[in-house]
C-alpha positions as CSV (number, residue, x, y, z in Angstrom):
1,M,56.5,3.3,-33.0
2,A,54.1,0.3,-33.4
3,D,50.9,2.2,-33.9
4,M,52.7,4.9,-36.0
5,Q,53.8,2.1,-38.5
6,A,50.5,0.3,-38.5
7,G,48.4,3.5,-39.0
8,V,45.1,2.6,-40.7
9,G,46.6,-0.4,-42.4
10,P,44.8,-3.1,-40.6
11,F,41.5,-1.3,-40.9
12,L,41.9,-0.5,-44.6
13,G,40.0,-3.5,-45.8
14,V,36.9,-2.7,-43.7
15,F,37.2,1.0,-44.6
16,L,37.2,0.2,-48.3
17,S,34.5,-2.4,-48.0
18,Q,32.3,0.3,-46.4
19,H,32.9,2.4,-49.6
20,G,31.8,-0.3,-52.0
21,W,35.0,-2.1,-52.8
22,R,35.1,-5.8,-53.6
23,T,37.6,-8.2,-51.9
24,G,39.6,-8.7,-55.0
25,A,40.3,-5.0,-55.6
26,I,41.0,-4.5,-51.8
27,G,43.6,-7.3,-52.1
28,T,45.1,-5.8,-55.2
29,V,45.8,-2.4,-53.7
30,M,47.3,-4.0,-50.6
31,T,49.5,-6.1,-53.0
32,L,50.7,-3.0,-54.8
33,G,51.9,-1.5,-51.6
34,G,53.6,-4.7,-50.7
35,V,55.4,-4.9,-54.0
36,A,56.7,-1.3,-53.4
37,G,58.0,-2.2,-50.0
38,V,59.7,-5.3,-51.4
39,L,61.5,-3.3,-54.1
40,I,62.8,-0.7,-51.6
41,T,63.7,-2.8,-48.5
42,A,67.1,-4.2,-49.6
43,P,68.4,-0.7,-50.8
44,A,67.1,0.7,-47.5
45,G,69.1,-1.8,-45.6
46,A,72.2,-0.8,-47.6
47,I,71.7,2.8,-46.7
48,V,71.3,1.9,-43.0
49,D,74.6,0.1,-43.2
50,H,76.3,3.3,-44.5
51,T,74.5,6.1,-42.8
52,R,75.6,7.6,-39.5
53,R,72.3,9.2,-39.0
54,K,70.2,6.2,-38.1
55,R,68.0,8.1,-35.7
56,T,67.0,10.7,-38.3
57,Y,66.4,7.9,-40.8
58,V,63.9,6.3,-38.5
59,I,62.2,9.6,-37.6
60,L,61.7,10.7,-41.3
61,S,60.5,7.3,-42.4
62,G,57.9,7.2,-39.6
63,L,56.6,10.7,-40.3
64,F,56.2,10.0,-44.1
65,T,54.4,6.8,-43.2
66,V,51.7,8.8,-41.3
67,L,51.5,11.4,-44.1
68,A,51.0,8.7,-46.7
69,S,48.2,7.2,-44.7
70,A,46.4,10.5,-44.8
71,L,45.8,10.1,-48.5
72,I,43.0,7.6,-48.1
73,W,40.9,10.4,-46.6
74,V,41.4,12.6,-49.7
75,S,39.8,10.2,-52.1
76,Q,38.6,6.6,-52.2
77,S,39.4,6.2,-55.9
78,F,41.6,3.1,-56.9
79,W,44.7,5.0,-57.8
80,V,44.7,7.3,-54.8
81,I,44.3,4.4,-52.5
82,A,47.0,2.5,-54.4
83,G,49.3,5.5,-54.2
84,S,48.8,5.7,-50.5
85,Q,49.7,2.1,-50.0
86,V,52.8,2.4,-52.1
87,A,54.0,5.6,-50.4
88,T,53.3,4.0,-46.9
89,A,55.3,0.9,-47.9
90,V,58.2,2.9,-49.2
91,A,58.3,5.2,-46.2
92,G,58.2,2.4,-43.7
93,A,60.6,0.0,-45.5
94,A,63.8,1.3,-43.7
95,I,62.4,1.3,-40.1
96,G,63.0,-2.4,-39.5
97,P,66.7,-2.5,-40.6
98,A,67.3,0.9,-38.9
99,V,66.1,-0.3,-35.6
100,V,68.1,-3.5,-36.0
101,G,71.2,-1.4,-36.7
102,I,70.6,0.9,-33.8
103,T,70.3,-2.2,-31.5
104,L,73.5,-3.8,-32.8
105,G,75.2,-0.5,-32.5
106,I,74.3,-0.2,-28.8
107,V,74.6,-3.8,-27.5
108,R,76.7,-5.4,-30.2
109,Q,76.5,-9.0,-31.4
110,Q,76.8,-10.6,-28.0
111,G,73.8,-8.7,-26.5
112,F,71.6,-8.7,-29.6
113,N,69.5,-11.8,-28.9
114,Q,68.3,-10.6,-25.5
115,Q,67.8,-6.9,-26.6
116,N,66.1,-7.8,-29.8
117,G,63.7,-10.1,-27.8
118,R,62.9,-7.1,-25.5
119,N,62.5,-4.9,-28.5
120,Q,60.0,-7.2,-30.1
121,A,58.1,-7.7,-26.8
122,F,57.6,-4.0,-26.4
123,N,56.8,-3.7,-30.2
124,H,54.0,-6.2,-29.9
125,A,52.7,-4.6,-26.7
126,G,52.6,-1.3,-28.5
127,N,50.6,-2.9,-31.4
128,M,48.2,-4.4,-28.9
129,V,47.6,-1.1,-27.0
130,G,47.4,0.8,-30.3
131,A,44.9,-1.6,-31.8
132,G,42.8,-1.5,-28.6
133,L,42.7,2.3,-28.6
134,S,42.0,2.3,-32.4
135,G,39.1,-0.1,-32.0
136,L,37.6,2.0,-29.1
137,L,38.1,5.3,-30.9
138,G,36.9,3.9,-34.2
139,W,33.8,2.6,-32.6
140,K,33.0,5.9,-30.9
141,F,34.2,8.4,-33.6
142,G,34.7,6.5,-36.8
143,L,37.8,5.2,-38.6
144,V,39.2,8.7,-39.1
145,A,40.1,8.6,-35.4
146,V,42.5,5.7,-36.1
147,F,44.5,8.0,-38.3
148,W,44.7,10.7,-35.7
149,L,45.8,8.3,-33.1
150,A,48.7,7.2,-35.4
151,A,49.7,10.8,-35.8
152,V,49.8,11.3,-32.0
153,F,52.0,8.2,-31.6
154,A,54.3,9.5,-34.5
155,G,55.0,12.6,-32.4
156,L,55.7,10.5,-29.3
157,S,58.0,8.2,-31.4
158,V,60.1,11.2,-32.5
159,I,60.7,12.2,-28.9
160,S,61.6,8.6,-28.0
161,V,64.1,8.2,-30.8
162,L,65.8,11.5,-30.0
163,R,66.2,10.3,-26.4
164,I,68.8,7.8,-27.6
165,P,72.2,9.4,-27.3
166,R,73.9,9.4,-30.7
167,R,77.3,8.8,-29.0
168,L,76.1,5.4,-27.8
169,I,75.5,4.0,-31.3
170,D,78.7,2.4,-32.7
171,D,78.3,2.6,-36.5
172,K,80.8,-0.1,-37.1
173,A,79.1,-2.6,-34.8
174,A,75.7,-1.5,-36.1
175,R,76.6,-3.1,-39.5
176,G,78.1,-6.2,-38.0
177,L,81.8,-5.2,-38.1
178,D,82.4,-5.2,-34.3
179,E,83.9,-8.7,-34.6
180,V,86.5,-7.8,-37.2
181,A,87.3,-4.3,-36.0
182,E,91.0,-4.7,-36.8
183,R,90.3,-5.4,-40.5
184,G,87.4,-3.0,-40.6
185,A,86.3,-3.7,-44.2
186,A,82.9,-4.9,-45.2
187,K,82.6,-7.8,-47.5
188,G,80.9,-7.6,-51.0
189,L,77.2,-8.1,-51.4
190,G,78.0,-11.5,-52.8
191,V,78.2,-12.8,-49.3
192,L,74.4,-12.8,-49.2
193,F,74.4,-15.4,-51.9
194,E,77.2,-17.5,-50.4
195,S,75.4,-18.3,-47.2
196,K,73.2,-21.4,-47.9
197,P,71.4,-21.2,-44.5
198,L,70.4,-17.6,-45.4
199,L,69.1,-18.7,-48.8
200,V,67.0,-21.5,-47.4
201,L,65.6,-19.2,-44.7
202,A,64.6,-16.7,-47.3
203,V,62.7,-19.2,-49.4
204,C,61.0,-20.7,-46.3
205,L,59.8,-17.2,-45.2
206,A,58.6,-16.3,-48.7
207,L,56.3,-19.4,-48.7
208,F,55.2,-18.8,-45.1
209,H,54.3,-15.1,-45.7
210,L,52.5,-15.9,-49.0
211,G,50.0,-17.7,-46.8
212,N,50.2,-15.7,-43.7
213,G,50.4,-12.1,-45.0
214,G,46.8,-11.7,-46.1
215,L,45.1,-14.1,-43.7
216,L,44.4,-11.5,-40.9
217,P,42.7,-8.8,-43.0
218,L,40.8,-11.5,-44.9
219,Y,39.5,-13.2,-41.8
220,G,38.5,-9.9,-40.3
221,L,36.6,-9.1,-43.5
222,A,35.0,-12.5,-43.4
223,V,33.7,-12.1,-39.9
224,V,32.4,-8.6,-40.6
225,Q,30.7,-9.6,-43.8
226,A,29.0,-12.5,-41.9
227,H,27.6,-9.9,-39.6
228,Q,29.4,-11.3,-36.6
229,G,30.9,-8.1,-35.3
230,D,31.4,-4.3,-35.4
231,P,33.8,-3.4,-38.2
232,A,36.3,-1.4,-36.2
233,G,36.0,-3.4,-33.1
234,T,36.3,-6.8,-34.8
235,V,39.5,-5.7,-36.7
236,A,41.0,-4.3,-33.5
237,L,40.1,-7.5,-31.6
238,T,42.0,-9.6,-34.2
239,I,45.1,-7.5,-33.7
240,V,44.9,-7.2,-29.9
241,V,44.6,-11.0,-29.4
242,A,47.5,-11.7,-31.7
243,Q,49.7,-9.0,-30.3
244,A,49.1,-10.1,-26.7
245,V,50.3,-13.6,-27.6
246,M,53.3,-12.2,-29.5
247,V,54.5,-10.4,-26.4
248,L,54.8,-13.7,-24.6
249,A,56.1,-15.5,-27.7
250,S,58.8,-12.9,-28.1
251,L,60.0,-13.5,-24.6
252,V,59.8,-17.3,-24.9
253,A,61.7,-17.1,-28.3
254,M,64.5,-15.1,-26.6
255,G,64.9,-17.8,-23.9
256,M,64.6,-20.7,-26.4
257,A,67.2,-19.1,-28.7
258,Q,69.6,-18.6,-25.9
259,A,69.2,-22.2,-24.6
260,R,68.7,-24.1,-27.8
261,G,69.3,-21.9,-30.8
262,Y,67.0,-20.6,-33.5
263,W,66.3,-23.8,-35.5
264,L,63.5,-25.1,-33.2
265,V,62.0,-21.7,-32.8
266,I,61.5,-21.2,-36.5
267,L,60.3,-24.8,-37.0
268,I,57.4,-24.1,-34.6
269,T,56.3,-21.0,-36.6
270,F,56.0,-23.2,-39.8
271,I,53.8,-25.7,-38.0
272,A,51.5,-23.0,-36.6
273,L,50.3,-21.6,-39.9
274,P,48.6,-24.7,-41.4
275,I,46.8,-25.2,-38.2
276,R,45.7,-21.6,-38.3
277,G,44.4,-21.9,-41.8
278,L,42.3,-25.0,-40.9
279,V,40.8,-23.3,-37.8
280,A,40.0,-20.1,-39.8
281,A,38.2,-22.1,-42.4
282,S,36.2,-23.9,-39.8
283,I,35.2,-21.1,-37.5
284,I,34.1,-17.8,-39.2
285,T,32.4,-16.2,-36.1
286,G,33.2,-13.5,-33.7
287,W,34.7,-15.9,-31.1
288,G,36.8,-17.6,-33.8
289,V,39.1,-14.6,-33.6
290,Y,40.6,-16.0,-30.5
291,P,42.1,-19.4,-31.7
292,V,42.9,-17.9,-35.1
293,Q,44.9,-15.0,-33.7
294,V,46.5,-17.0,-30.9
295,L,48.1,-19.1,-33.6
296,D,49.1,-16.0,-35.5
297,G,50.7,-14.6,-32.4
298,I,52.7,-17.8,-31.9
299,G,54.1,-17.8,-35.4
300,A,54.7,-14.1,-35.9
301,G,56.0,-13.5,-32.3
302,L,58.6,-16.3,-32.5
303,Q,59.7,-15.2,-35.9
304,S,60.1,-11.5,-34.9
305,V,62.9,-12.6,-32.6
306,A,64.4,-15.6,-34.3
307,V,64.7,-14.3,-37.9
308,P,66.6,-11.0,-37.2
309,G,68.7,-12.9,-34.6
310,L,69.6,-15.6,-37.1
311,V,70.4,-13.2,-39.9
312,A,72.6,-11.1,-37.6
313,R,74.4,-14.3,-36.4
314,V,75.0,-15.7,-39.9
315,L,76.3,-12.4,-41.2
316,A,78.4,-11.4,-38.1
317,G,81.8,-10.0,-39.2
318,T,80.7,-9.3,-42.8
319,G,79.6,-5.6,-42.4
320,R,76.4,-6.5,-44.3
321,V,74.0,-7.3,-41.4
322,N,71.4,-4.6,-42.3
323,V,71.6,-5.3,-46.1
324,G,71.0,-8.9,-45.1
325,Q,68.1,-8.0,-42.9
326,G,66.7,-6.0,-45.8
327,A,67.2,-8.8,-48.3
328,V,65.4,-11.3,-46.1
329,L,62.6,-8.9,-45.6
330,T,62.5,-8.4,-49.4
331,V,62.2,-12.1,-50.1
332,Q,59.5,-12.7,-47.5
333,G,57.9,-9.5,-48.6
334,V,57.4,-11.0,-52.1
335,G,55.2,-13.6,-50.4
336,A,53.5,-11.2,-48.1
337,S,52.7,-8.7,-50.9
338,L,51.1,-11.3,-53.1
339,S,49.1,-12.8,-50.2
340,P,46.3,-10.3,-50.0
341,A,45.6,-10.5,-53.7
342,L,45.8,-14.3,-53.7
343,G,43.4,-14.6,-50.7
344,G,41.1,-11.9,-52.0
345,W,40.6,-13.4,-55.4
346,I,40.3,-17.0,-54.0
347,A,37.7,-15.8,-51.5
348,E,35.8,-13.9,-54.2
349,G,35.7,-16.9,-56.5
350,F,35.4,-19.9,-54.1
351,G,34.6,-18.5,-50.7
352,Y,36.5,-17.8,-47.5
353,P,36.9,-21.3,-46.2
354,L,38.9,-22.6,-49.2
355,A,41.0,-19.4,-49.3
356,F,42.0,-20.0,-45.6
357,L,42.8,-23.6,-46.3
358,I,45.1,-22.8,-49.3
359,M,46.8,-20.0,-47.5
360,G,47.5,-22.1,-44.4
361,G,48.7,-25.0,-46.5
362,L,51.5,-23.0,-48.2
363,S,53.5,-23.2,-45.0
364,L,53.8,-27.0,-45.5
365,G,56.4,-26.1,-48.2
366,S,58.4,-24.1,-45.6
367,L,58.1,-27.0,-43.1
368,A,59.4,-29.5,-45.7
369,L,62.4,-27.3,-46.6
370,W,63.3,-26.6,-43.0
371,L,63.3,-30.2,-42.1
372,G,65.0,-31.3,-45.3
373,F,67.9,-28.9,-44.8
374,A,68.1,-29.5,-41.0
375,P,71.7,-31.0,-41.1
376,M,72.9,-27.8,-42.7
377,L,70.7,-25.4,-40.8
378,R,71.2,-26.6,-37.3
379,P,74.9,-25.5,-37.0
380,A,73.9,-22.0,-38.3
381,C,71.1,-21.8,-35.9
382,A,73.1,-23.2,-32.9
383,Q,73.0,-21.6,-29.4
384,P,74.3,-18.0,-29.7
385,A,77.5,-17.4,-27.9
386,S,77.1,-15.8,-24.5
387,P,78.7,-12.4,-23.8
388,D,81.3,-14.1,-21.7
389,S,82.3,-16.7,-24.3
390,A,82.0,-14.6,-27.5
391,S,85.1,-13.9,-29.3
392,P,86.3,-12.8,-32.8
393,D,87.6,-16.3,-33.5
394,S,84.2,-18.0,-32.7
395,A,82.3,-15.4,-34.7
396,G,84.5,-15.8,-37.7
397,A,84.2,-19.6,-37.5
398,L,80.4,-19.4,-37.5
399,T,80.4,-17.2,-40.5
400,A,82.7,-19.6,-42.3
401,D,80.5,-22.6,-41.4
402,C,77.4,-20.8,-42.8
403,A,79.0,-19.9,-46.1
């Protein structure tokens, strides 16, 4: 699914730049798409909690993502491009919570950490291969080939999802009710606001993604405009390097979370972004892609495992796991959706180096909060229970501690 979801998104900035767009306008249309995704993600998570057709939900969302991406070839006017980004964001908003729900429904809470780690490793590997193929085909045949590649992967994704037997997905476990099966009732949505660790996590992620969300496309644009690389090839390289590191980071995060819990894993991600911003501001060259994107891979790869795992653990037994996933994605999406516009306008007014420094520095706020609330966060992020030791009592106690 990775290339199907990405589509032409990572290449959009370069595509629009070739059609005469300025960085501020490019950032604005990306932000419009991000805002639309933010508004729909939490409701999408609620639907995932209730629906028994999670496979169909994933398939339809993926197909509409590809169809929405096709709009950019119809016209390069501002509102057509903006509509494409909005439609893509809306269609893709449910895929993350739905995959989490399917995973929980198959392996339950006890097996989620390891299975989610494997899921993310394969997801990043798919992004890496997809980006490499996109760069190669874009170089040989133009950026339109990137879209057709996403369409091919969409077809393969449909086949893959249908290969998951429906009977193996426990819908009660998929929403986090497996630990309280006897009571069987989901808690109200207010449970999302009662968990202080969940609230602190959401704010930290919002700040982190406000700096991180727009840094990759902006850095690729800076390198291309400095005539340091081929447009399609440079953008593809930025993705391939980051995703290769994310594969390893996902596996490391899975092991660290099992051995030491999620707190340290997430702390490392908040440290990586300021360093990345400093490096990006200092090295705007073709080879600078490597250190910049290695740091991105560390941060995003660790978070891809730790954040869903922590949310699932905090909300175990509430029946609101997928709503919680959607709510956290919504809050961090607020930051990510504003990031391209913030970076684009700063770069246009004051240059790329200052934009990278400011974007990287935003994670210092996340770092301060994560360290400041450590006494409260550490118990919530503690080592997940092993399959042998997990029990309804231990899960219920954890949920109570996090409230």
